[in-house]
N, C-alpha and C positions, 0 to 999 in steps of 0.2 A: 055789702053787705062787712056786715063787723065778725069776724072769727071765734070771737071772746063773743061771741049773745047770741040765744037758749040757747045754751050746752045744756041737755036736759042729759044726759051720761056721763062721768067721771069715772074710767078705769082703774084699777092698779095695773099693771102682772110686771112684778118682778120690776126694775127703776122706773122702769115705763110707766108713767099716767098718759090713758085714751078714755078723747071727750068724744062727743058725736054729736053735732045735729038738728036739728031741729026733727027732719026730716029724711036722720041717719038711718037706717038700721038700729035695734037699740040692745045688741046680746055684740058683745065682743069676746073671740073664742082665740086657741093660741093652736099655735103643734111644736111638737115634737117629734120631728121626723119626717123630709121631703116627703115620702111614700105618703105622706096622711093628704096635701096639694093635693095631688088628681092630676099631675103634674102628667106630660105626655112621657111614653118611656124615650125613647130622643135625648129629652134634656134629661130627664132623671139622672140617667149614664155617662151626662155630661156631666153633670155638677157633682159627678162622686170623679170620675175618674177625675177633676178639678183640683181630689182632695178636700167638698165639704159632704159629715160626716151629718153632723145632727148640727141644724137652725143657731144659730147663738141668736140671742137677748130680741138686737132689730127682726130675724126675722121670724123671730118662735112669735112676735107682735104680728108685726108690718104684711107679714104674709099672704095671711087670711084672706088678711082686706082687702092688699089690694089684686086680689083674685077672685071676691064676687063678683055674684054679679046681678043685674046689671054692674055696670063701677060706679065704683065709691069712689070718691075726690080724697085728697092726701093732702097735710105737711105737716110734715115728722122729723122731730130734733134729732140726728143720729150723729155722735160721736166721727171723728175715720176713724177707720181698724175694727167697722166695727162687726162688721155686707154688709151694711148698706145696699153700697152699690148690687150688690149678689140680688139682696131681694122685689129690690125695681127695673132689671135685668128679665129676672128669671118672670116679672109677672107680665110685665111690655108684652115679652116675647110672642108670651099662652094666650094673648089675644093675638099674633100677626097672622095674617093670611099669606102663608106660602103661591098659591098661586095668581092673589092679585100682587103683578106686577110693577108698586109703586112706594114710594113713603107711609109707611103705615105707619111707624115710630120716631118721635123727636125729638132725646136730651143734649140741654144747651151744657153745658160746663164750664166753668168761669176762664178756664188758659188749654191752651198749646197739650200738654203734659200731658192736662187731666185725660181730654178727650184722645186722645190715644190711646192712655191706658187704660181705660172703657171703653172703648172699641178695639185692642184686644179679648178684655172679658169679653166683651160678649158674641165677637165670632171665636176663641173659647167653648164657651157654654152652647153654642153652631157647629159642632167640628163634626156632629151625628146627624143636624139635620139636614134633608139637602129641599134647594131656593129659595128660602129664607139668606140675602145677603147684607150687608154691612160697608156704612160708604161713609167715612169722616168726614166733618168739612172745620178747618182753618187755615191759616193766613200758610200761603201757600201752593195751596189744593188747587184748581185753574180749571175752571171746565170749559167745552166746547158754548159757543154762546145757545146754539137752537137745542147743544140735550136738552133730555129731559129725565130724570133718578129713573131708575128703575129697584134701587135697593128699597127696600121692605123698613129699614133700621139704618135713620142720618143720627150723626154725630158728632155734634162738633159745636161753636165759641158764636160766640155771638152773634156778633158784625160778621164772620163770614156766614152766618146761619140768612142773615137779614136782609141779605148780597145775595143770596142765591136762591129769597122765599120770594122775598117781596120786590126784591129788583129785575134778576135775568130773571121770573123764575120759568127757577127749574126744575118745579116741580111742586103737585099741587095743597098747598095747605091747609088747605078745606076735607083731606084725604083724613090729616094726622087725626089715629084712636087714641094715643097714647104721648103728652109732653107730661116729659120732666126737666124738673131745672133744678138744679141739681150746683150748689152752694151760695144757698140766695144769699145772705151772708157774705157773701167775696160780690154777691152781684153789687145789690147798694150802695157796693164801699166801692163802687168804676158806675158816673153817673150813663159814658155811655152805652155798657154791658148794659145795665137797669132800661134804658131810651129801649136798644134792640127785645128786649126782652120781652117789652110793651110792647113793641112793634106788634111781633111777633105771634103772642097772644091776641089780638083783640084780634088776628084772621084766622085765628081757628073758629072750625065748627063745634063752641063751648056745649050745644046739645046734644052733638056724637063721639065728644074727646074727651077722655079720663086726665084729670088734669094732676101732678102731684110737684107734689114744692117740698126739698128739702135741705134743711141747713143745718149748720157745727151751733149758730145758739141762736138762739129768735127776741133778739131786742125788740123794740118799736120802730124804727128801720122794715126787720125784714116782717113784720105783723103786717106794715104796711100796702107789702107787697104779695104778702100776700093775698090782702085785702083785694087787690086788684085785678089775679089771677081766680085764687080756687070759692068756686061759686056751693053755692047747697047742692043736695046732701053735701056734707064731706066730714071725713073723722080730724081729729088731732091728738097727736103725740107728741110728747116731753117726756123728758129729762126731768127726774124729782133732781131738787137744786143740789140737792144735797150728792145724786152721781158725777156732776159738772166735774171733779178735786184728780181726776186721772189717776188715780191710787195705784197704780199701779206702774207707774214711776216716781223713782228719786228724785226729789229735787234738790241743791245744791247752790251757795256760790261762791262763788271767790274774789277774796280781795286785788284787786287790781290796777296799778295806778297811774301806768304808761299804757305807751301804747309799744314798752319793754317789753316789758315781766304780760304782757296779757301773750303775744308772742316768746317769749320761753315757756307757758303752763302750754303755747298749743306741741313747743320744741312737746314738751313734758310727754303728754298724752300724745306723740307720735313714739313713745315710746315704748306706751306697752298692747299685753299679745293677753291680752283678756277679755277686747270689746269687739265682736265683732267691723261693723264699722260706723264713722261719725260725719254726725253733718254738723257745719261749724254756718253760721245766721252769721250772718254784717247787716252796717245797714248800709253803705257805698259799692258800688260797683270794683274800686281803688280797693280797700281793703280789700274784698275775696280774693282779688286776682295778685298785692301784693303778700299776703299769709299762704297762697299758692303756688308761688315767685320763689319761699324761703324756705319753705315744704318740696319745696324741688331739687330745692338749691345742697339738701340735706338727703338727699338720694332717696327722696320719698314717695310714693305717688300720691297724688294728689289732683282731683277736677275740679275746675270752676267751676261753676254756673249762675245768667243771670242774664235779664230781660231785652238787652239788648241782640242775644245770638240771633242765625238765621234760626228759622227750626225745624231746622233737618240738622244746628247743629246740638239745637238743645236734647232734641228727642235723642243724640248717638252720642250724649254724655250723659245722659241718664242710667240711655243700655249697659253704657259699658259699667259706668258704676249701679247699678242692678246686677250684672255679669261678678263682680267682682274686682275690676282692671287695677280699683283704684282702694283707698282703704277709706281717704277720707274726701269729704264734699260741699267746698264751700262757695256760699252761694247769698244769694240778696231772698228776695222775699219770693221771690218765680218760685220758690222749693217749698214751700210754706204751708203747702195744703195739698191732701189730697193725693201724693204719691205714695205707695207700697212695699217697703223696703222694708220687707223683717227683719235681713241680718245686720239692721241702725239701730242699736243698744246703745249710743249716745249721743245728747244736741247737747252743742257747746255755742251759748250765745253770746259770744266774743263786743254785741254790740245790745245788750234793750234799748226791744224797739217800746220809739215815743212817738205820741201823736206831736203836731205843729204845736199846740202849748202846754205840753218836759210835761203831758201825762202819761202815763203808762196807759198801749194796745193792747188790753190784755186779749183781742181776739186774733191779733196781729200773735197773741203771745202763745195761746194757746194752738194754734197751727202748729203753732212754729216745734216744741215739746208734745207735739203729739203723729210728728215723724216714728219718733220712738213710742218704744212698747206696743207695739202692733197688734193686734186679734192675741187682745189681754196679755202679751210677754210684758218679761220685764227689759223697762230701762233707765236712763237715767240720764234728766239733767242741770245743767250746770251749766251758770250764771256766771257775765264776770263785771262785780263794782266796782269802780270807783269811789271808795268813803267816802275821798274828800267832796266829793261829788253831791250834795242834799239831790237836786232831783235824784239822782240817777240808785238812791239813799231810798224815799219818797214812792221812788216808782216801784224799786219790787217788796215794797210793803203794803202795795197799790195791793200787784198780784199776788202776791201772800189769804189779803183781804178773800178779795174778787171772787180769785177760782178756790179757794178753802186748800188751799195749801201753804206746809214750812219745810221756808228752805234752810235747809241746813249748811254750814258757815265751814269752810275746808282749805288750808291750804299748802300748800304746793307738796309739802312731807307729803302731806295728806292722798294727795289727783287720787295716785294710785287705785285704794283703799276703793274707793264710789263706782268702783264697776261689781263689788263683792255684796252691795250696799243691801239689803228688804226694801220699799217702797216705804215712807213714811208717813202718815196715815193723818 
């Protein structure tokens, strides 16, 4: 199956393009009110309590399709912070039969933090619903050898889910009715994740399971994965190219010729009082520790996150930062995707993300700066660039070109003003 073959309908909905395969129903409808979806009273009451008022652009486009009967498979492109998670959770939960005490929804995510975050959101949606339970499957979770899962929704990372479903057989994967693969672009960047996802998918009852794939970017690698997972009839929802620029985020760069100048700029950042919280992305754990250590010496509250921490430690750090216990989080790319903390107003790229050949890693940069400007709020991103390093200078130009942004130069004296500037377009 070629996901671009025999697409007979291409309809624009706001900034999204909706394409249906030849066997899919031809009409595309949108909704402007959650009540119009016909969801049950308990779910509707929960999403209202969670603060959902009107559907976001991706929700108003995707939800009517996700909730069609018989179910339609979908691949969808959506930036983080757009309400994409709520869309697939809401649709999946409407298909769960509470009386059947076995897993019916399987959601795969690339990181422990994302799995925990989405499991929490799922439980919030179920706060008024009886009989539907959620289990998250991540590193550190151990089940008794012969235990059979009774929870209807299982959310976890690829390796752990493959272990539970295929190796230890803690649940019957043939009974899964909704399969969600989120952050597909991340899965493709990790060979182990990709293999685990494909192995899980092969064991599903494809004729009786709705397949959903979501990705922030839709490059050739993601299309390859979608080709293996999404069967016809399907719907493909993509962002128009001009919508990928993260237009609600102001982009700036500073010249920092040494580690000393970088640390001086970070010290200036901590003196600001009009920025909510900030995340500083570093290339290495050593840099993250160095920055965090310096800030603690200056009496600042700062947390440091990296992939070598135990799962419980990583979750505790993120939860503390979410609660506002620290003003700044220093981290490697472990925190670059999917973490929704609305009070983050500033992202600092202490080191630009570069691939092994010295090119800009556009995908990582995109996800890093997407930690601010959540759900349409204004955010600011600042890149530290060494003007004598031609590789860094070229990488910034590549980022500007491919993401269609314009990063404006600022110096140390004007640094404080960035938090009050409007986004550049």
